[in-house]
N, C-alpha and C positions, 0 to 999 in steps of 0.2 A: 769254233767253226768260222771260217772266213766267208761270211755271206756275200760280201761284195766281190770277192775273188770267184766264188762259185757262180754268181750271176754273170760275170764276164765270161767264165768258162762256158756257161749255158749259151750266151750269145755267139761265141766263137764256133760252137757246134750245132747251133740251131735247135737247142733243146729248150723246152719251156717248163715252167713250174708245173703246168698241167700234165706234161709228160711224166714227170717224177711222181706227181700225186697219183696218177693212174697206176703206175708201176707199184707204188707203195700201198695203194688201196686207201688213200686218205684224201682229204680235201685240199684244194689249192691254197686255201687260207692257212692251213696248218703248215704247208711247205713254206709259205711266206713268213709266218711267225718264227719258224725255226731258223730261216736264213737271216732274219733280223735279230736273232739271239734272244727272243722273248720266251722260248721254251726249247726243249730238246726232244729228239725223237730218233731212236735207233732204227726204226723202220725206214725213215727218210734217209738216214745215212747209208743203210744197206742198198736202197734203191739208187742213190747217187753212186755208190761203188759199182753197182751193176751197169750203170751208164759209163763207167770208166773215170769217174771223178778222181783226181789226184789226192792221195792221202794227206798231203801237206795242207790242202784246203779244208779237210775235214777235222784236223787237229783242233783241240780246244785252245782258244786264245787265252792269253794271260789276263785280258780285260774281263773275261766272262766269269 
């Protein structure tokens, strides 16, 4: 997952990690950890897709 790309995408659309956390029913800290690559979460990915996040930002990176 391209955490930096997703954060930029958030800013461009005025979406916050809290918005995604609410939609996914998880904590903001979990959203942050997932975007930093410290863990993974299908629920978060689903919420990001619901917000319209591009699939290329959700793909697993080679570095992960």
